[in-house]
C-alpha positions in Angstrom: -23.2 -85.7 -107.9 -21.8 -86.4 -111.3 -23.9 -84.7 -114.0 -24.8 -86.9 -117.1 -23.7 -85.4 -120.3 -26.5 -85.1 -122.9 -25.6 -86.4 -126.4 -27.0 -85.8 -129.8 -28.2 -89.4 -130.1 -31.9 -88.6 -129.9 -31.9 -85.9 -132.5 -29.7 -88.1 -134.8 -32.1 -91.0 -134.3 -35.1 -88.9 -135.1 -33.6 -87.5 -138.2 -32.6 -91.1 -139.3 -36.2 -92.2 -138.7 -37.6 -89.3 -140.6 -35.4 -90.3 -143.6 -36.3 -94.0 -143.2 -40.0 -93.3 -143.3 -39.5 -90.8 -146.2 -37.7 -93.2 -148.3 -40.3 -96.0 -147.7 -42.9 -93.5 -148.9 -40.7 -92.5 -151.9 -40.4 -96.1 -152.9 -44.2 -96.8 -152.7 -45.9 -93.7 -153.9 -43.1 -91.5 -155.3 -41.4 -88.5 -154.0 -43.6 -86.1 -155.6 -46.8 -87.4 -154.1 -45.2 -87.8 -150.5 -45.9 -84.8 -148.4 -44.2 -83.6 -145.1 -47.7 -84.3 -143.6 -47.5 -87.9 -144.7 -44.1 -88.4 -143.1 -45.2 -86.6 -139.9 -48.4 -88.6 -139.6 -46.5 -91.9 -139.9 -44.1 -90.8 -137.3 -46.8 -89.4 -134.9 -45.5 -86.0 -134.9 -46.4 -82.6 -136.4 -45.1 -81.3 -139.7 -43.5 -78.4 -137.8 -41.4 -81.0 -135.9 -40.1 -82.4 -139.2 -39.0 -78.9 -140.1 -36.9 -78.8 -136.9 -34.7 -81.4 -138.6 -35.1 -80.6 -142.4 -35.6 -76.9 -143.6 -37.9 -78.1 -146.5 -39.2 -81.1 -148.3 -36.5 -80.4 -151.0 -33.8 -81.1 -148.2 -35.5 -84.4 -147.6 -35.6 -85.2 -151.2 -31.8 -84.4 -151.5 -31.0 -86.7 -148.6 -33.0 -89.7 -150.0 -31.5 -89.2 -153.4 -28.1 -89.0 -151.7 -28.7 -92.4 -150.2 -29.7 -93.9 -153.4 -26.7 -92.6 -155.5 -24.4 -93.4 -152.6 -25.1 -97.2 -153.5 -23.8 -96.5 -157.1 -20.7 -94.8 -155.7 -19.9 -97.7 -153.4 -20.2 -100.1 -156.3 -17.9 -97.9 -158.3 -15.3 -97.7 -155.3 -15.5 -101.5 -154.7 -14.6 -102.2 -158.3 -11.8 -99.5 -158.4 -10.1 -101.0 -155.4 -10.0 -104.4 -157.0 -6.6 -105.8 -158.4 -6.3 -106.2 -162.0 -5.9 -104.4 -165.3 -7.3 -100.9 -165.5 -9.1 -101.7 -168.8 -10.9 -104.6 -167.2 -11.8 -102.4 -164.1 -13.1 -99.5 -166.2 -15.1 -101.9 -168.2 -16.6 -103.7 -165.2 -17.3 -100.4 -163.5 -19.2 -99.0 -166.5 -21.2 -102.2 -167.1 -22.0 -102.4 -163.3 -23.4 -99.0 -163.1 -25.5 -99.5 -166.2 -27.1 -102.7 -165.0 -27.6 -101.3 -161.6 -29.5 -98.1 -163.1 -31.4 -100.5 -165.4 -32.5 -102.6 -162.6 -33.6 -99.8 -160.5 -35.7 -98.6 -163.6 -37.4 -102.1 -163.7 -37.8 -103.0 -160.1 -37.8 -99.6 -158.3 -39.6 -97.4 -160.8 -40.3 -94.7 -158.1 -36.7 -94.4 -157.2 -35.8 -94.3 -160.8 -38.2 -91.4 -161.3 -36.7 -89.4 -158.3 -33.0 -89.9 -159.6 -34.1 -89.1 -163.2 -35.7 -85.8 -162.0 -32.8 -85.0 -159.9 -30.5 -85.3 -162.8 -32.9 -83.3 -165.1 -33.1 -80.6 -162.5 -29.5 -80.7 -161.6 -29.8 -81.2 -157.9 -26.6 -80.4 -155.8 -26.4 -84.0 -154.6 -26.3 -85.2 -158.3 -23.6 -82.9 -159.2 -21.4 -84.1 -156.4 -22.2 -87.7 -157.4 -21.2 -87.2 -161.0 -18.0 -85.6 -159.8 -17.3 -88.4 -157.5 -17.7 -91.1 -160.2 -15.7 -89.0 -162.7 -12.8 -89.0 -160.1 -13.0 -92.7 -159.9 -12.8 -92.9 -163.7 -9.7 -90.7 -163.5 -8.1 -92.9 -160.7 -8.4 -96.0 -162.9 -7.1 -94.2 -166.0 -4.1 -93.1 -164.1 -3.5 -96.7 -163.0 -3.7 -97.6 -166.7 -1.1 -94.9 -167.7 1.3 -96.1 -165.0 0.9 -99.7 -166.1 1.5 -98.8 -169.7 -2.1 -99.9 -170.7 -3.3 -96.4 -171.5 -1.5 -93.8 -173.5 -3.2 -90.4 -172.8 -1.5 -87.1 -171.7 -4.2 -85.7 -169.3 -6.0 -88.3 -167.2 -8.4 -85.7 -165.9 -9.6 -84.7 -169.3 -9.8 -88.4 -170.4 -12.0 -89.2 -167.4 -14.3 -86.3 -168.5 -14.5 -87.7 -171.9 -15.3 -91.0 -170.6 -18.1 -89.5 -168.5 -19.7 -87.8 -171.6 -19.2 -90.8 -173.8 -21.3 -92.9 -171.5 -24.1 -90.6 -170.6 -26.6 -92.5 -172.7 -25.9 -95.6 -170.8 -25.8 -94.2 -167.3 -28.5 -91.6 -167.3 -31.8 -93.0 -166.0 -33.9 -91.2 -168.5 -31.8 -92.3 -171.6 -31.7 -95.8 -170.3 -35.5 -95.7 -170.1 -35.7 -94.3 -173.7 -33.5 -97.0 -175.1 -35.6 -99.7 -173.3 -38.8 -98.3 -174.6 -37.5 -98.4 -178.1 -36.4 -102.1 -177.7 -32.6 -101.4 -177.8 -30.1 -103.9 -176.6 -28.4 -101.4 -174.1 -25.8 -103.8 -172.8 -24.6 -104.7 -176.3 -24.3 -101.1 -177.2 -22.4 -100.5 -174.0 -20.0 -103.2 -174.8 -19.4 -101.6 -178.3 -18.9 -98.2 -176.6 -16.4 -99.7 -174.2 -14.3 -101.2 -176.9 -14.3 -97.9 -178.7 -13.3 -95.8 -175.5 -10.6 -98.2 -174.7 -9.0 -97.8 -178.0 -9.4 -94.1 -177.6 -7.5 -94.5 -174.3 -4.6 -96.0 -176.3 -5.2 -99.7 -175.3 -3.8 -102.2 -177.6 -5.7 -105.4 -178.6 
């Protein structure tokens, strides 16, 4: 008789279901108020069973945060892959991330709070996300150099400078601060984009 080979589909499905329930709780009540017991109860399992798939509540937090920031990375990648001048792509990418983060603050307050805390506490998933986005900046800058749009000697350094120049427009806590003080964040961002494009050597 032919023996059926067991697969990992059931554990994978259970893990995915745990994250689905956890994310739903995070969006409704916040990640800090969500306990492993809450997640387990919703799934009809024991907390000990949750720990078979995730070593800690922090591991669940990181996974959910990773899913959230992956949305930002996918937006950035989709813009970077489009055809067109590098300056336009960089401008659109920065504006898109800013608007996405601001929309999350307004419409998904609990998600905003989690990402803000993750950035403040320097979670590993956030460090990887920032590096990924900075690499996308670098790729666009390299395209601009090759096309004669930008005139800088070190695209990697330029990308890091772009990252630092736009922290106040991309960091969730800083966006929240600006909104609370009635600042027009998008107009400020457009001004900063014009400045950074000149710094990259773009001619009007």
